[in-house]
C-alpha positions as CSV (number, residue, x, y, z in Angstrom):
1,M,7.9,-7.2,-8.2
2,Q,9.2,-6.7,-4.6
3,V,8.0,-3.9,-2.4
4,Q,8.2,-3.3,1.3
5,I,5.1,-2.9,3.5
6,N,6.0,-1.6,6.9
7,H,9.6,-2.9,6.5
8,Q,8.4,-6.4,5.4
9,S,9.0,-7.7,2.0
10,F,6.0,-8.4,-0.2
11,S,5.8,-9.9,-3.7
12,L,3.5,-8.7,-6.5
13,P,3.1,-10.5,-9.8
14,E,5.8,-9.6,-12.3
15,G,5.1,-8.0,-15.7
16,Q,2.0,-6.1,-14.9
17,P,1.5,-2.7,-13.2
18,A,0.1,-2.8,-9.7
19,S,-1.8,0.0,-8.0
20,V,-2.0,0.7,-4.3
21,T,-5.5,-0.7,-4.3
22,Q,-4.4,-4.0,-5.9
23,L,-1.6,-4.3,-3.4
24,L,-3.9,-3.8,-0.4
25,Q,-6.3,-6.4,-1.9
26,Q,-3.5,-8.9,-2.3
27,A,-2.1,-8.2,1.2
28,G,-5.6,-8.7,2.8
29,F,-6.5,-5.1,3.6
30,T,-9.7,-5.1,1.5
31,G,-12.5,-3.1,3.0
32,Q,-10.6,-1.8,6.0
33,T,-11.3,1.8,7.1
34,G,-9.1,4.1,9.1
35,I,-6.0,3.4,7.1
36,A,-3.5,6.0,5.9
37,L,-0.8,5.1,3.4
38,A,2.5,6.6,2.2
39,V,4.7,5.4,-0.7
40,N,8.3,6.3,-0.3
41,N,7.4,8.7,2.6
42,K,4.8,10.6,0.6
43,V,1.2,10.3,1.6
44,V,-1.1,9.0,-1.1
45,P,-4.7,10.3,-0.7
46,R,-7.3,7.4,-0.6
47,H,-9.0,8.7,-3.7
48,L,-5.7,8.2,-5.7
49,W,-5.0,4.6,-4.5
50,P,-6.5,3.0,-7.7
51,F,-4.4,5.2,-9.9
52,H,-1.1,5.2,-8.0
53,L,1.1,2.6,-9.7
54,L,3.9,1.0,-7.6
55,Q,7.4,0.4,-8.7
56,Q,10.0,-2.2,-7.9
57,G,11.5,-1.5,-4.5
58,D,8.8,1.0,-3.3
59,S,8.5,1.3,0.5
60,I,4.8,1.5,1.6
61,T,3.9,2.6,5.1
62,L,0.5,1.6,6.4
63,I,-0.9,3.4,9.5
64,S,-4.2,2.2,11.1
65,A,-6.2,4.5,13.3
66,T,-6.8,3.2,16.8
67,Q,-8.8,4.6,19.6
68,G,-7.7,5.0,23.1
69,G,-7.4,7.5,25.9
C-alpha cells in the first residue's frame, strides 16, 4: 500500500491493514514525543493512532514540536 508522509511516498505491506502506530514504527518514529499527525488534513488524536487504519493513497502530515524564541 502506498501512502504519502509529508509529500514523500512510503510503502506499507500489501494485504494487511496498517494503523497510524504501525506506520510510525515502520517509518522510524517510534517513541518520539511532540508529534502531531493528520491524515488527509484531519487531525488524529494520539490516543486513536493504534485504531486509525490507513487506506491506499492516504496523505499523512507529521508535525514535530520545536523550541525557539
